[in-house]
C-alpha positions as CSV (number, residue, x, y, z in Angstrom):
1,X,81.6,97.7,100.8
2,X,82.3,100.2,103.6
3,X,83.4,103.2,102.8
4,X,85.9,105.3,105.1
5,X,87.2,109.0,105.0
6,X,90.8,109.5,105.8
7,X,91.9,113.0,106.2
8,X,95.3,115.0,103.2
9,X,98.0,113.5,105.4
10,X,96.4,109.6,106.0
11,X,96.1,109.6,102.8
12,X,100.4,110.9,101.3
13,X,101.1,108.8,103.9
14,X,98.9,105.9,103.3
15,X,99.1,104.8,106.6
16,X,96.4,105.8,109.0
17,X,95.1,105.0,112.5
18,X,91.8,103.8,115.0
19,X,91.7,104.5,118.8
20,X,89.8,101.9,120.2
21,X,87.4,103.7,122.4
22,X,87.1,101.4,125.5
23,X,83.9,102.4,128.3
24,X,83.8,103.4,131.0
25,X,86.0,101.4,133.8
26,X,87.7,99.0,131.1
27,X,90.8,99.4,131.3
28,X,93.2,96.7,129.0
29,X,95.4,93.4,129.9
30,X,98.0,92.8,128.4
31,X,99.8,88.7,128.9
32,X,103.3,88.3,127.5
33,X,103.8,84.2,126.1
34,X,107.1,83.1,124.6
35,X,105.9,83.3,121.8
36,X,102.7,86.6,121.5
37,X,101.2,89.3,123.2
38,X,98.0,89.0,124.4
39,X,95.5,92.0,124.7
40,X,92.5,91.4,127.1
41,X,89.6,94.0,127.9
42,X,89.6,93.7,131.6
43,X,85.5,94.7,132.9
44,X,84.5,94.4,136.7
45,X,87.5,92.2,136.9
46,X,86.4,89.8,133.8
47,X,89.0,89.2,131.1
48,X,87.1,89.6,127.9
49,X,87.8,89.3,124.7
50,X,89.7,92.0,122.7
51,X,87.8,94.1,119.5
52,X,88.7,92.7,115.9
53,X,90.0,95.7,114.0
54,X,87.1,97.6,112.1
55,X,88.9,97.4,108.4
56,X,90.3,93.7,107.3
57,X,93.9,93.1,105.8
58,X,93.3,92.5,102.7
59,X,89.8,94.6,102.0
60,X,88.9,96.8,99.7
61,X,86.6,100.1,100.5
62,X,86.3,103.4,99.3
63,X,87.5,106.7,100.2
64,X,84.7,109.0,101.4
65,X,84.8,112.4,100.4
66,X,82.9,115.7,100.2
67,X,81.1,115.7,96.7
68,X,78.4,116.9,94.8
69,X,76.3,116.5,92.3
70,X,75.4,119.0,89.7
71,X,73.2,120.4,86.9
72,X,73.9,117.7,84.3
73,X,73.4,114.8,87.2
74,X,77.5,114.2,86.8
75,X,79.7,114.4,90.1
76,X,82.0,116.9,91.8
77,X,84.3,116.4,94.3
78,X,85.2,119.6,96.5
79,X,88.7,118.5,96.5
80,X,89.4,119.3,92.7
81,X,88.4,122.7,92.9
82,X,90.6,125.7,93.3
83,X,87.9,127.4,95.2
84,X,85.3,125.2,96.5
85,X,83.4,128.0,98.4
86,X,83.1,129.9,94.6
87,X,81.5,127.0,93.0
88,X,78.0,127.0,95.1
89,X,75.8,128.6,94.0
90,X,76.7,128.8,90.8
91,X,77.2,125.6,90.0
92,X,76.5,123.3,92.6
93,X,73.6,123.8,95.7
94,X,75.9,122.9,98.1
95,X,78.6,120.7,99.0
96,X,77.5,117.0,101.0
97,X,79.1,116.0,103.6
98,X,82.3,113.1,102.9
99,X,80.7,110.7,106.2
100,X,77.5,110.3,104.1
101,X,78.8,109.2,101.0
102,X,77.6,106.4,98.9
103,X,79.7,104.0,97.5
104,X,78.1,104.7,93.9
105,X,80.2,107.9,94.5
106,X,83.4,107.4,94.6
107,X,86.1,107.5,92.8
108,X,89.0,106.1,94.4
109,X,89.5,102.8,96.6
110,X,91.8,101.4,99.1
111,X,93.0,98.1,100.1
112,X,94.3,97.3,103.4
113,X,97.7,95.8,103.3
114,X,98.5,95.7,107.1
115,X,96.8,96.0,110.4
116,X,99.4,96.6,113.5
117,X,97.5,96.9,117.5
118,X,100.2,100.1,119.4
119,X,99.6,99.4,122.7
120,X,101.9,103.0,124.1
121,X,101.6,102.9,128.1
122,X,99.4,106.1,128.9
123,X,98.7,106.7,125.6
124,X,94.9,105.5,123.7
125,X,95.0,102.2,122.4
126,X,94.9,102.6,118.6
127,X,95.0,99.9,115.5
128,X,97.7,101.8,112.5
129,X,96.7,99.8,109.1
130,X,98.1,100.6,106.0
131,X,96.9,100.5,102.8
132,X,97.5,100.7,99.2
133,X,95.3,102.2,96.0
134,X,93.6,100.2,93.3
């Protein structure tokens, strides 16, 4: 199971976006047919298959957040503390970076409910995801 780092606004809005990062020399090509719009990456005049989204619809992921383990081995979450800077040195040694959070320490899980590719001229391509808390 993968973890996801979200901002407070993304969590509140129940939607987040992840940009598609292109390699130097790659450009996006759009092909519109009667039934669907197709996207391809062009590199050195060769059309490549467009990458799939990182997160899949209907799959479950855990939310990563800053946390620490206190003296009695219980998990303390930074977002629960009114003044998290005062907790360091008193109850815990330091806050762990949320990017390194393991699934075992997670308390919030989400299910991806929708994924859409957003293509705006002169803007980076992004996958926009919607989710529900489970």
